[in-house]
C-alpha positions in Angstrom: 105.0 126.5 98.1 105.3 123.3 96.2 102.7 120.4 96.2 103.7 117.4 98.5 105.4 114.5 96.4 102.6 111.7 95.2 103.5 108.6 96.9 104.8 105.9 94.3 102.0 103.5 94.1 103.4 99.6 94.7 102.9 97.2 92.0 99.9 95.9 93.5 97.8 98.7 93.0 99.4 100.6 89.6 96.9 98.6 87.4 93.8 99.4 89.1 94.4 103.2 90.3 94.6 106.5 88.1 96.3 109.5 89.9 94.6 112.8 87.9 96.4 116.4 89.2 93.3 118.7 89.4 93.6 122.2 89.5 93.1 124.1 93.4 94.0 127.3 93.5 94.0 126.7 97.7 96.2 123.8 97.9 100.0 123.7 98.2 101.6 123.6 94.0 98.1 124.9 93.0 96.7 121.3 92.3 95.1 118.0 94.0 95.9 114.4 93.2 93.1 112.6 92.9 93.3 108.8 93.1 90.8 106.9 90.7 90.5 103.4 92.2 88.5 100.7 89.8 87.2 97.4 92.3 84.5 95.4 92.5 82.1 95.0 95.6 82.5 91.5 96.3 86.1 91.1 96.1 88.2 90.6 98.9 91.6 91.4 96.9 89.4 94.8 95.8 88.9 95.8 99.7 92.6 94.8 100.5 93.9 97.5 97.5 91.5 100.0 98.9 92.6 99.9 102.5 96.1 99.9 100.8 95.5 102.6 98.5 93.7 104.8 102.0 96.9 103.7 104.1 99.7 105.1 101.3 98.1 108.3 100.4 96.3 109.3 104.0 93.3 111.5 102.2 91.3 114.0 103.2 88.3 112.6 101.4 87.7 109.7 100.4 84.5 109.0 97.5 82.6 105.8 97.2 80.7 105.3 93.7 77.8 103.1 94.6 75.2 101.5 92.4 71.2 101.9 93.1 71.0 98.0 93.8 73.3 98.5 96.8 71.8 101.8 98.2 69.5 100.0 100.7 72.2 98.9 102.4 73.3 102.4 103.2 69.9 104.0 104.0 67.8 103.8 107.2 64.7 101.9 106.0 62.4 103.8 109.0 63.2 106.8 107.0 61.2 108.0 104.4 63.8 110.2 102.5 66.8 109.0 100.8 69.9 111.3 100.5 71.8 112.2 97.3 74.9 112.8 98.7 76.3 111.4 102.5 79.3 112.9 104.1 81.2 110.6 106.4 84.2 111.3 109.1 85.7 107.9 108.8 
């Protein structure tokens, strides 16, 4: 079967998003699209672009790279262990 057609990115996303074709034997057409969005954590425009890209692409997985200075925002201060990878449904 053929891979689904990747959506055309609107002008608001074209300069900030890279779409990579990644080999994936289990995906239709033998590849998967990976979208990489450059953003600023404190920018409302970046937040809007993230929302727009997720709405447009409807990804199965969303990954977030976060600097270690922001790590405490995601962990429970009462816990003494810090995970290396988090998995989140939404």
